[in-house]
C-alpha positions as CSV (number, residue, x, y, z in Angstrom):
1,M,10.7,-31.9,5.3
2,P,9.0,-28.6,6.2
3,T,6.3,-27.3,4.0
4,P,7.1,-24.2,2.0
5,H,5.4,-21.0,3.4
6,P,2.6,-19.9,0.8
7,I,3.6,-16.3,1.2
8,A,7.1,-15.2,0.0
9,H,6.9,-11.5,1.2
10,V,4.8,-9.8,3.8
11,G,5.3,-6.1,4.7
12,H,3.9,-3.4,6.8
13,F,3.7,-0.2,4.7
14,S,3.4,3.1,6.5
15,I,2.5,5.8,4.0
16,G,2.3,9.5,5.2
17,T,4.3,12.4,6.3
18,G,4.1,11.7,9.9
19,A,3.0,15.3,10.6
20,P,0.5,15.6,13.6
21,G,-3.1,15.1,12.3
22,A,-1.9,14.2,8.8
23,Q,-3.4,11.3,6.8
24,L,-1.6,8.0,7.5
25,L,-2.2,4.9,5.3
26,N,-1.1,1.8,7.1
27,A,-1.2,-1.4,4.9
28,I,-0.2,-5.1,5.1
29,L,0.6,-6.4,1.8
30,S,1.8,-9.8,0.6
31,S,3.0,-11.6,-2.4
32,P,3.1,-15.4,-3.0
33,P,6.4,-17.2,-4.0
34,N,7.3,-17.0,-7.8
35,S,4.5,-14.4,-8.5
36,N,4.1,-10.6,-8.9
37,I,0.5,-10.6,-7.5
38,V,0.0,-8.5,-4.4
39,T,-3.0,-8.6,-2.1
40,G,-3.6,-7.0,1.3
41,H,-5.6,-4.7,3.6
42,G,-5.1,-1.2,4.8
43,D,-6.7,1.5,6.8
44,L,-6.5,5.4,5.8
45,T,-6.8,7.4,8.9
46,Q,-6.9,11.2,9.7
47,T,-7.4,12.5,13.2
48,T,-8.2,16.1,12.2
49,S,-11.2,17.5,10.5
50,P,-12.6,15.9,8.5
51,V,-11.9,12.7,10.6
52,L,-11.3,9.8,8.3
53,S,-11.1,6.0,8.6
54,A,-11.2,4.2,5.2
55,N,-10.9,0.4,5.5
56,T,-9.6,-0.9,2.2
57,A,-8.8,-4.4,0.6
58,F,-6.1,-4.2,-2.0
59,S,-5.2,-6.4,-5.0
60,G,-2.7,-5.7,-7.8
61,V,0.7,-6.5,-8.9
62,Y,4.3,-5.4,-8.6
63,H,7.1,-4.9,-11.3
64,V,10.8,-4.6,-10.9
65,L,12.6,-1.9,-13.0
66,V,16.3,-1.9,-13.4
67,F,18.3,1.1,-14.9
68,G,21.9,0.5,-15.0
69,S,22.9,-0.3,-11.3
70,Q,19.6,1.2,-9.9
71,T,16.7,-1.0,-9.1
72,T,13.1,0.2,-8.4
73,Q,10.2,-1.8,-7.4
74,V,6.7,-0.4,-8.4
75,F,3.3,-1.7,-6.7
76,S,0.2,-1.0,-8.6
77,L,-2.9,-1.7,-6.5
78,H,-6.8,-1.2,-6.7
79,G,-8.7,-0.9,-3.6
80,T,-12.2,-2.0,-2.5
81,A,-14.2,-0.7,0.5
82,L,-14.4,-3.1,3.6
83,P,-17.2,-3.9,4.0
84,P,-18.1,-3.4,0.4
85,L,-20.8,-0.9,0.9
86,L,-21.9,1.7,-1.6
87,G,-20.5,5.1,-0.7
88,A,-18.1,3.8,1.8
89,P,-14.8,5.7,2.2
90,H,-12.0,3.7,0.8
91,V,-8.6,4.0,-1.2
92,T,-9.4,3.5,-4.9
93,Q,-5.9,3.3,-6.3
94,L,-2.5,2.9,-4.6
95,A,1.0,3.1,-6.4
96,I,4.2,2.6,-4.4
97,T,7.6,3.0,-5.7
98,L,10.4,1.4,-3.5
99,D,14.1,2.2,-3.6
100,G,15.6,-1.3,-4.4
101,L,14.0,-4.7,-4.6
102,W,12.0,-5.3,-1.4
103,G,13.3,-1.9,-0.3
104,K,12.5,-0.2,3.1
105,K,11.7,3.2,1.8
106,G,10.1,5.0,-1.1
107,T,7.2,7.1,-2.2
108,A,3.4,6.6,-2.8
109,T,0.5,8.2,-4.6
110,Y,-3.1,7.2,-3.8
111,S,-6.5,8.2,-4.4
112,Y,-9.5,7.8,-2.1
113,I,-13.3,8.5,-2.0
114,L,-14.9,10.4,0.8
115,G,-18.5,11.1,0.2
116,S,-19.0,11.9,-3.4
117,E,-15.5,13.5,-3.8
118,L,-12.3,11.8,-5.1
119,H,-9.1,13.0,-3.5
120,V,-5.6,12.4,-4.7
121,V,-2.5,12.5,-2.5
122,K,0.9,12.6,-4.4
123,D,4.4,11.6,-3.5
124,V,4.2,11.0,0.2
125,P,6.8,9.0,2.0
126,V,6.6,5.3,2.4
127,T,8.5,3.2,5.0
128,V,8.3,-0.7,5.1
129,E,8.8,-3.1,7.7
130,W,9.3,-6.6,6.1
131,L,7.6,-9.1,8.5
132,L,8.3,-12.2,6.3
133,Q,10.8,-12.6,3.4
134,S,11.6,-15.9,1.9
């Protein structure tokens, strides 16, 4: 009998407008079976000035909200710099709202630290490629 896989869902989240030179947050997030815990890793990049590369470890939870016939899945994540160095640029908070349970599209809002400044990016498009679903 095959052993069940310890990860129920793994997705590649691409967060950004797709405009040339714009910020792009790529994250791989996973959730174990029968749990709403989410962990993963991401990299926030920007190729125009100021050039940005913020490597981040994520942890948090997801919740499923149902309003009538509409289902929304909300991810709430906290980020830590990788490696965990004082002053390293990283995403501090990430909130993702997907259209539907394990949906493929939605929006995100995140904050990140660059130097001594906290920046907030609101309501940017999210696309998800589900790599594993069980």
